[in-house]
TIVEX-397807 format. One record per residue (C-alpha): residue in three letters; chain; x, y, z. Coordinates in steps of 0.05 Angstrom, whole numbers. Layout:
site type: ALA&mol: A&X: X&Y: Y&Z: Z
...
! end
This chain:
site type: MET&mol: A&X: 57&Y: 275&Z: 500
site type: SER&mol: A&X: 61&Y: 346&Z: 528
site type: SER&mol: A&X: 0&Y: 376&Z: 561
site type: HIS&mol: A&X: 11&Y: 434&Z: 513
site type: ASP&mol: A&X: 6&Y: 390&Z: 451
site type: PRO&mol: A&X: -37&Y: 431&Z: 403
site type: VAL&mol: A&X: -90&Y: 379&Z: 386
site type: PHE&mol: A&X: -160&Y: 398&Z: 366
site type: ALA&mol: A&X: -203&Y: 412&Z: 427
site type: THR&mol: A&X: -254&Y: 357&Z: 440
site type: SER&mol: A&X: -289&Y: 388&Z: 501
site type: PHE&mol: A&X: -362&Y: 407&Z: 496
site type: GLU&mol: A&X: -377&Y: 482&Z: 494
site type: VAL&mol: A&X: -440&Y: 512&Z: 522
site type: LYS&mol: A&X: -448&Y: 555&Z: 459
site type: PHE&mol: A&X: -466&Y: 492&Z: 421
site type: LEU&mol: A&X: -534&Y: 495&Z: 455
site type: ARG&mol: A&X: -551&Y: 562&Z: 422
site type: PRO&mol: A&X: -607&Y: 565&Z: 370
site type: ARG&mol: A&X: -557&Y: 577&Z: 314
site type: TYR&mol: A&X: -534&Y: 504&Z: 322
site type: TRP&mol: A&X: -602&Y: 471&Z: 327
site type: LEU&mol: A&X: -604&Y: 455&Z: 253
site type: SER&mol: A&X: -534&Y: 424&Z: 259
site type: TRP&mol: A&X: -557&Y: 382&Z: 318
site type: PHE&mol: A&X: -616&Y: 359&Z: 276
site type: ALA&mol: A&X: -569&Y: 338&Z: 219
site type: LEU&mol: A&X: -525&Y: 300&Z: 267
site type: SER&mol: A&X: -586&Y: 266&Z: 297
site type: ILE&mol: A&X: -607&Y: 242&Z: 228
site type: LEU&mol: A&X: -538&Y: 213&Z: 216
site type: LEU&mol: A&X: -540&Y: 176&Z: 282
site type: LEU&mol: A&X: -609&Y: 148&Z: 267
site type: MET&mol: A&X: -586&Y: 127&Z: 197
site type: ALA&mol: A&X: -532&Y: 84&Z: 230
site type: TRP&mol: A&X: -587&Y: 35&Z: 250
site type: VAL&mol: A&X: -620&Y: 32&Z: 181
site type: PRO&mol: A&X: -602&Y: -32&Z: 143
site type: VAL&mol: A&X: -543&Y: -17&Z: 97
site type: ARG&mol: A&X: -577&Y: -39&Z: 32
site type: LEU&mol: A&X: -637&Y: 6&Z: 46
site type: ARG&mol: A&X: -591&Y: 64&Z: 64
site type: ASP&mol: A&X: -551&Y: 54&Z: 0
site type: ARG&mol: A&X: -615&Y: 52&Z: -40
site type: LEU&mol: A&X: -634&Y: 120&Z: -11
site type: ALA&mol: A&X: -567&Y: 147&Z: -33
site type: ASP&mol: A&X: -579&Y: 120&Z: -103
site type: LEU&mol: A&X: -644&Y: 160&Z: -105
site type: LEU&mol: A&X: -614&Y: 224&Z: -76
site type: ALA&mol: A&X: -552&Y: 227&Z: -120
site type: PRO&mol: A&X: -585&Y: 253&Z: -184
site type: VAL&mol: A&X: -621&Y: 307&Z: -143
site type: VAL&mol: A&X: -555&Y: 329&Z: -111
site type: PHE&mol: A&X: -523&Y: 329&Z: -180
site type: ARG&mol: A&X: -576&Y: 376&Z: -207
site type: ILE&mol: A&X: -578&Y: 426&Z: -149
site type: SER&mol: A&X: -504&Y: 429&Z: -128
site type: LYS&mol: A&X: -483&Y: 474&Z: -186
site type: LYS&mol: A&X: -419&Y: 501&Z: -156
site type: GLN&mol: A&X: -393&Y: 433&Z: -133
site type: VAL&mol: A&X: -412&Y: 400&Z: -198
site type: TYR&mol: A&X: -376&Y: 455&Z: -237
site type: ILE&mol: A&X: -313&Y: 443&Z: -197
site type: ALA&mol: A&X: -319&Y: 368&Z: -207
site type: ARG&mol: A&X: -330&Y: 375&Z: -282
site type: THR&mol: A&X: -270&Y: 421&Z: -287
site type: ASN&mol: A&X: -226&Y: 371&Z: -250
site type: LEU&mol: A&X: -251&Y: 311&Z: -289
site type: ALA&mol: A&X: -240&Y: 348&Z: -355
site type: LEU&mol: A&X: -168&Y: 361&Z: -335
site type: CYS&mol: A&X: -155&Y: 291&Z: -309
site type: PHE&mol: A&X: -193&Y: 250&Z: -361
site type: PRO&mol: A&X: -193&Y: 289&Z: -426
site type: GLU&mol: A&X: -198&Y: 224&Z: -465
site type: LYS&mol: A&X: -268&Y: 212&Z: -437
site type: SER&mol: A&X: -330&Y: 245&Z: -467
site type: GLU&mol: A&X: -369&Y: 297&Z: -428
site type: SER&mol: A&X: -424&Y: 246&Z: -414
site type: GLU&mol: A&X: -374&Y: 196&Z: -388
site type: ARG&mol: A&X: -344&Y: 248&Z: -342
site type: ASP&mol: A&X: -413&Y: 268&Z: -317
site type: ALA&mol: A&X: -426&Y: 195&Z: -302
site type: LEU&mol: A&X: -362&Y: 194&Z: -260
site type: ALA&mol: A&X: -384&Y: 257&Z: -223
site type: LEU&mol: A&X: -453&Y: 227&Z: -209
site type: ALA&mol: A&X: -422&Y: 162&Z: -185
site type: SER&mol: A&X: -375&Y: 201&Z: -139
site type: ILE&mol: A&X: -435&Y: 237&Z: -109
site type: ARG&mol: A&X: -470&Y: 170&Z: -99
site type: VAL&mol: A&X: -409&Y: 141&Z: -63
site type: GLY&mol: A&X: -404&Y: 205&Z: -22
site type: LEU&mol: A&X: -476&Y: 200&Z: 0
site type: LYS&mol: A&X: -468&Y: 127&Z: 19
site type: SER&mol: A&X: -407&Y: 144&Z: 60
site type: LEU&mol: A&X: -443&Y: 204&Z: 92
site type: LEU&mol: A&X: -506&Y: 165&Z: 110
site type: GLY&mol: A&X: -462&Y: 112&Z: 143
site type: PHE&mol: A&X: -419&Y: 161&Z: 181
site type: GLY&mol: A&X: -460&Y: 156&Z: 245
site type: GLU&mol: A&X: -441&Y: 82&Z: 250
site type: PHE&mol: A&X: -373&Y: 101&Z: 276
site type: SER&mol: A&X: -405&Y: 134&Z: 337
site type: VAL&mol: A&X: -460&Y: 85&Z: 356
site type: ARG&mol: A&X: -446&Y: 16&Z: 326
site type: SER&mol: A&X: -402&Y: -37&Z: 358
site type: ALA&mol: A&X: -330&Y: -49&Z: 338
site type: ASN&mol: A&X: -348&Y: -121&Z: 318
site type: TYR&mol: A&X: -402&Y: -95&Z: 271
site type: LEU&mol: A&X: -358&Y: -42&Z: 240
site type: MET&mol: A&X: -296&Y: -86&Z: 231
site type: GLY&mol: A&X: -342&Y: -136&Z: 197
site type: ARG&mol: A&X: -358&Y: -83&Z: 145
site type: MET&mol: A&X: -284&Y: -76&Z: 125
site type: GLN&mol: A&X: -248&Y: -111&Z: 70
site type: VAL&mol: A&X: -173&Y: -99&Z: 71
site type: CYS&mol: A&X: -117&Y: -118&Z: 24
site type: GLY&mol: A&X: -43&Y: -104&Z: 37
site type: TRP&mol: A&X: -45&Y: -105&Z: 113
site type: GLU&mol: A&X: 20&Y: -145&Z: 112
site type: TYR&mol: A&X: 58&Y: -82&Z: 93
site type: VAL&mol: A&X: 35&Y: -46&Z: 155
site type: GLU&mol: A&X: 46&Y: -107&Z: 199
site type: ALA&mol: A&X: 118&Y: -113&Z: 174
site type: GLU&mol: A&X: 133&Y: -42&Z: 196
site type: ARG&mol: A&X: 99&Y: -54&Z: 263
site type: LEU&mol: A&X: 142&Y: -115&Z: 275
site type: ALA&mol: A&X: 203&Y: -73&Z: 259
site type: GLY&mol: A&X: 181&Y: -22&Z: 311
site type: ARG&mol: A&X: 169&Y: 33&Z: 261
site type: PRO&mol: A&X: 108&Y: 78&Z: 252
site type: VAL&mol: A&X: 83&Y: 90&Z: 181
site type: ILE&mol: A&X: 62&Y: 151&Z: 142
site type: LEU&mol: A&X: 0&Y: 133&Z: 103
site type: VAL&mol: A&X: -8&Y: 171&Z: 38
site type: VAL&mol: A&X: -84&Y: 178&Z: 35
site type: PRO&mol: A&X: -121&Y: 217&Z: -20
site type: HIS&mol: A&X: -187&Y: 251&Z: -3
site type: THR&mol: A&X: -235&Y: 194&Z: -18
site type: TRP&mol: A&X: -304&Y: 196&Z: 13
site type: PRO&mol: A&X: -297&Y: 140&Z: 66
site type: VAL&mol: A&X: -229&Y: 162&Z: 91
site type: ASP&mol: A&X: -253&Y: 160&Z: 164
site type: ALA&mol: A&X: -266&Y: 86&Z: 157
site type: ALA&mol: A&X: -192&Y: 76&Z: 145
site type: GLY&mol: A&X: -174&Y: 115&Z: 208
site type: TYR&mol: A&X: -224&Y: 74&Z: 249
site type: PHE&mol: A&X: -195&Y: 8&Z: 223
site type: PHE&mol: A&X: -123&Y: 26&Z: 239
site type: THR&mol: A&X: -138&Y: 48&Z: 310
site type: GLN&mol: A&X: -180&Y: -14&Z: 322
site type: ARG&mol: A&X: -121&Y: -56&Z: 300
site type: GLY&mol: A&X: -79&Y: -23&Z: 353
site type: VAL&mol: A&X: -42&Y: 28&Z: 309
site type: PRO&mol: A&X: -40&Y: 96&Z: 344
site type: MET&mol: A&X: -55&Y: 149&Z: 292
site type: CYS&mol: A&X: -48&Y: 224&Z: 283
site type: THR&mol: A&X: -68&Y: 270&Z: 226
site type: MET&mol: A&X: -75&Y: 343&Z: 207
site type: MET&mol: A&X: -142&Y: 373&Z: 186
site type: LYS&mol: A&X: -169&Y: 441&Z: 165
site type: GLN&mol: A&X: -219&Y: 470&Z: 214
site type: ALA&mol: A&X: -291&Y: 465&Z: 189
site type: ARG&mol: A&X: -334&Y: 527&Z: 184
site type: ASN&mol: A&X: -384&Y: 498&Z: 233
site type: PRO&mol: A&X: -352&Y: 492&Z: 303
site type: LEU&mol: A&X: -404&Y: 440&Z: 325
site type: PHE&mol: A&X: -386&Y: 394&Z: 267
site type: ASP&mol: A&X: -312&Y: 405&Z: 284
site type: TRP&mol: A&X: -325&Y: 384&Z: 356
site type: TYR&mol: A&X: -365&Y: 323&Z: 336
site type: LEU&mol: A&X: -316&Y: 298&Z: 284
site type: ASN&mol: A&X: -254&Y: 308&Z: 326
site type: ARG&mol: A&X: -287&Y: 279&Z: 389
site type: ALA&mol: A&X: -304&Y: 216&Z: 349
site type: ARG&mol: A&X: -234&Y: 211&Z: 321
site type: ALA&mol: A&X: -202&Y: 223&Z: 389
site type: ARG&mol: A&X: -247&Y: 170&Z: 421
site type: ASN&mol: A&X: -223&Y: 121&Z: 368
site type: GLY&mol: A&X: -151&Y: 136&Z: 387
site type: CYS&mol: A&X: -129&Y: 189&Z: 335
site type: ARG&mol: A&X: -94&Y: 254&Z: 352
site type: VAL&mol: A&X: -120&Y: 309&Z: 306
site type: TYR&mol: A&X: -79&Y: 372&Z: 294
site type: GLU&mol: A&X: -104&Y: 436&Z: 262
site type: ARG&mol: A&X: -62&Y: 456&Z: 202
site type: SER&mol: A&X: -39&Y: 520&Z: 238
site type: ALA&mol: A&X: -6&Y: 477&Z: 292
site type: GLY&mol: A&X: 52&Y: 466&Z: 244
site type: ILE&mol: A&X: 89&Y: 405&Z: 223
site type: LYS&mol: A&X: 135&Y: 403&Z: 284
site type: ALA&mol: A&X: 79&Y: 377&Z: 328
site type: VAL&mol: A&X: 66&Y: 321&Z: 279
site type: ILE&mol: A&X: 140&Y: 303&Z: 275
site type: ARG&mol: A&X: 143&Y: 298&Z: 351
site type: THR&mol: A&X: 82&Y: 254&Z: 352
site type: ILE&mol: A&X: 108&Y: 207&Z: 297
site type: LYS&mol: A&X: 174&Y: 201&Z: 334
site type: SER&mol: A&X: 136&Y: 181&Z: 396
site type: GLY&mol: A&X: 107&Y: 121&Z: 360
site type: TYR&mol: A&X: 44&Y: 147&Z: 325
site type: SER&mol: A&X: 31&Y: 133&Z: 252
site type: PHE&mol: A&X: 8&Y: 191&Z: 208
site type: PHE&mol: A&X: -49&Y: 200&Z: 160
site type: TYR&mol: A&X: -19&Y: 246&Z: 106
site type: LEU&mol: A&X: -69&Y: 277&Z: 58
site type: PRO&mol: A&X: -26&Y: 296&Z: -2
site type: ASP&mol: A&X: -74&Y: 324&Z: -53
site type: GLN&mol: A&X: -101&Y: 391&Z: -28
site type: ASP&mol: A&X: -79&Y: 457&Z: -58
site type: HIS&mol: A&X: -46&Y: 499&Z: -4
site type: GLY&mol: A&X: -25&Y: 556&Z: -50
site type: ALA&mol: A&X: 41&Y: 572&Z: -84
site type: GLU&mol: A&X: 81&Y: 599&Z: -25
site type: LYS&mol: A&X: 101&Y: 532&Z: 6
site type: SER&mol: A&X: 87&Y: 487&Z: -53
site type: ILE&mol: A&X: 123&Y: 464&Z: -115
site type: PHE&mol: A&X: 87&Y: 450&Z: -181
site type: ALA&mol: A&X: 89&Y: 376&Z: -193
site type: PRO&mol: A&X: 53&Y: 339&Z: -249
site type: PHE&mol: A&X: -14&Y: 309&Z: -232
site type: PHE&mol: A&X: -55&Y: 278&Z: -288
site type: GLY&mol: A&X: -10&Y: 315&Z: -336
site type: HIS&mol: A&X: -20&Y: 384&Z: -306
site type: PRO&mol: A&X: 24&Y: 424&Z: -258
site type: LYS&mol: A&X: -7&Y: 422&Z: -189
site type: ALA&mol: A&X: 13&Y: 462&Z: -128
site type: THR&mol: A&X: 37&Y: 407&Z: -81
site type: LEU&mol: A&X: 67&Y: 410&Z: -12
site type: PRO&mol: A&X: 135&Y: 375&Z: -14
site type: ALA&mol: A&X: 127&Y: 351&Z: 58
site type: LEU&mol: A&X: 126&Y: 276&Z: 50
site type: PRO&mol: A&X: 200&Y: 264&Z: 35
site type: ARG&mol: A&X: 219&Y: 311&Z: 92
site type: LEU&mol: A&X: 173&Y: 274&Z: 140
site type: VAL&mol: A&X: 201&Y: 207&Z: 121
site type: GLN&mol: A&X: 272&Y: 232&Z: 127
site type: LEU&mol: A&X: 261&Y: 265&Z: 195
site type: THR&mol: A&X: 221&Y: 210&Z: 228
site type: GLY&mol: A&X: 249&Y: 145&Z: 198
site type: ALA&mol: A&X: 177&Y: 123&Z: 182
site type: LYS&mol: A&X: 160&Y: 88&Z: 116
site type: ALA&mol: A&X: 111&Y: 120&Z: 68
site type: ILE&mol: A&X: 55&Y: 72&Z: 49
site type: PRO&mol: A&X: -1&Y: 88&Z: -1
site type: LEU&mol: A&X: -72&Y: 76&Z: 23
site type: LEU&mol: A&X: -138&Y: 85&Z: -14
site type: ALA&mol: A&X: -204&Y: 81&Z: 25
site type: CYS&mol: A&X: -263&Y: 60&Z: -18
site type: TYR&mol: A&X: -337&Y: 45&Z: -10
site type: ASP&mol: A&X: -354&Y: -19&Z: -48
site type: GLU&mol: A&X: -423&Y: -7&Z: -75
site type: ALA&mol: A&X: -432&Y: -79&Z: -98
site type: GLN&mol: A&X: -413&Y: -110&Z: -31
site type: HIS&mol: A&X: -442&Y: -52&Z: 11
site type: CYS&mol: A&X: -378&Y: -48&Z: 52
site type: TYR&mol: A&X: -314&Y: -9&Z: 62
site type: ARG&mol: A&X: -252&Y: -30&Z: 23
site type: LEU&mol: A&X: -181&Y: -9&Z: 42
site type: GLU&mol: A&X: -127&Y: -17&Z: -10
site type: ILE&mol: A&X: -57&Y: -14&Z: 21
site type: GLY&mol: A&X: 2&Y: -12&Z: -25
site type: ALA&mol: A&X: 75&Y: -31&Z: -16
site type: PRO&mol: A&X: 119&Y: 21&Z: 19
site type: PHE&mol: A&X: 156&Y: 72&Z: -24
site type: ASP&mol: A&X: 224&Y: 40&Z: -36
site type: ASN&mol: A&X: 288&Y: 82&Z: -38
site type: TYR&mol: A&X: 250&Y: 142&Z: -11
site type: PRO&mol: A&X: 268&Y: 197&Z: -4
site type: THR&mol: A&X: 323&Y: 202&Z: -56
site type: GLY&mol: A&X: 346&Y: 271&Z: -36
site type: GLU&mol: A&X: 315&Y: 302&Z: -98
site type: LEU&mol: A&X: 256&Y: 339&Z: -69
site type: CYS&mol: A&X: 221&Y: 353&Z: -135
site type: ALA&mol: A&X: 229&Y: 281&Z: -159
site type: ASP&mol: A&X: 205&Y: 253&Z: -93
site type: THR&mol: A&X: 143&Y: 298&Z: -93
site type: CYS&mol: A&X: 128&Y: 280&Z: -166
site type: ARG&mol: A&X: 132&Y: 207&Z: -146
site type: MET&mol: A&X: 80&Y: 218&Z: -92
site type: ASN&mol: A&X: 33&Y: 252&Z: -141
site type: GLN&mol: A&X: 43&Y: 195&Z: -191
site type: THR&mol: A&X: 24&Y: 144&Z: -138
site type: VAL&mol: A&X: -40&Y: 182&Z: -121
site type: GLN&mol: A&X: -56&Y: 189&Z: -195
site type: GLN&mol: A&X: -50&Y: 114&Z: -203
site type: GLN&mol: A&X: -96&Y: 102&Z: -144
site type: LEU&mol: A&X: -149&Y: 149&Z: -171
site type: THR&mol: A&X: -144&Y: 123&Z: -242
site type: ARG&mol: A&X: -163&Y: 54&Z: -215
site type: ASN&mol: A&X: -219&Y: 81&Z: -171
site type: PRO&mol: A&X: -243&Y: 149&Z: -198
site type: THR&mol: A&X: -312&Y: 146&Z: -168
site type: GLN&mol: A&X: -285&Y: 145&Z: -97
site type: TYR&mol: A&X: -253&Y: 213&Z: -100
site type: MET&mol: A&X: -279&Y: 281&Z: -75
site type: TRP&mol: A&X: -276&Y: 314&Z: -143
site type: PHE&mol: A&X: -308&Y: 378&Z: -116
site type: LEU&mol: A&X: -242&Y: 397&Z: -82
site type: LYS&mol: A&X: -204&Y: 455&Z: -115
site type: ILE&mol: A&X: -144&Y: 412&Z: -128
site type: PHE&mol: A&X: -118&Y: 454&Z: -187
site type: ASP&mol: A&X: -137&Y: 522&Z: -159
site type: THR&mol: A&X: -67&Y: 553&Z: -158
site type: GLN&mol: A&X: -41&Y: 560&Z: -229
site type: GLU&mol: A&X: 33&Y: 563&Z: -243
site type: GLY&mol: A&X: 56&Y: 634&Z: -260
site type: LEU&mol: A&X: -10&Y: 665&Z: -240
site type: GLN&mol: A&X: 1&Y: 676&Z: -165
site type: GLY&mol: A&X: -41&Y: 731&Z: -135
site type: GLU&mol: A&X: -97&Y: 724&Z: -187
site type: ASP&mol: A&X: -163&Y: 689&Z: -180
site type: GLY&mol: A&X: -157&Y: 613&Z: -178
site type: ARG&mol: A&X: -176&Y: 568&Z: -235
site type: TYR&mol: A&X: -248&Y: 559&Z: -212
site type: GLU&mol: A&X: -266&Y: 629&Z: -190
site type: ALA&mol: A&X: -291&Y: 658&Z: -256
site type: GLY&mol: A&X: -340&Y: 600&Z: -265
site type: ILE&mol: A&X: -363&Y: 604&Z: -193
site type: LYS&mol: A&X: -378&Y: 678&Z: -201
site type: ARG&mol: A&X: -420&Y: 664&Z: -263
site type: ILE&mol: A&X: -459&Y: 610&Z: -226
site type: ARG&mol: A&X: -474&Y: 659&Z: -169
site type: LYS&mol: A&X: -503&Y: 706&Z: -222
site type: GLY&mol: A&X: -546&Y: 650&Z: -249
site type: LEU&mol: A&X: -504&Y: 643&Z: -313
site type: PRO&mol: A&X: -473&Y: 580&Z: -342
site type: PRO&mol: A&X: -400&Y: 572&Z: -319
site type: ASN&mol: A&X: -372&Y: 562&Z: -389
site type: LEU&mol: A&X: -327&Y: 502&Z: -376
! end
């Protein structure tokens, strides 16, 4: 790879020692300490914290309720709230275990993984081809990245920069140490294409809303969603196979579960809209089976078709919450 490859910087910066970052260091220290707490006890703590987070995180819960109402209109409000609460619970269990990937041994961590469908990845490896993993934003997604790199699959991905530079440094340092090349979104897709062609597999996160300019509106749970049509182009340009992957936290077994599906066959077809719709349909099927694993607080339906330039779907409700008013779902 070129020395000018625009990967996220992983070098420590002196500014991270300034007082403004002390609270962030404290939070990271807590996560590292939690890595040594027995898993069942840690999960029990998450069970206790989840209802509190549900009550106080008004903006995030409003976004989750909006998304769940759009995606599961057949469910009652109480059923959708139960899904939102379960999603928060899974998120807390994943968060409290995040420090494990920095301080626990590979043997310990790999022993916490249950994987189905690995034969699909292995078949592509034997054929000498990298894969493009289609990975929705579920809470334990970093566990999937860790597993693949430990199994000798060199990985790359694209991420949005976090607001906190210290957290950015910590996350990307951990991912780089585990063998993953992380690109900032502004680096552009060409850097990723070069990396895939050099033998790296790619974690493709298909479900974020990047606005209308570069997106097409493809159905997702029966609603038009601004979707980047990048997957069929990536497959065509790199020769890699697209393989669906869902990373889950199994609350009953207190472990990570990776569900790997069969590669997209006859893909791409040359019909960009149809290929993008197929990707959304695959993600929809994954989330329908495992709705509690998803980050429902993401603004996945923010850009509305025909309303470009106006406030997104969630903004009016968020403004009301900031004023201490009910969001009027």
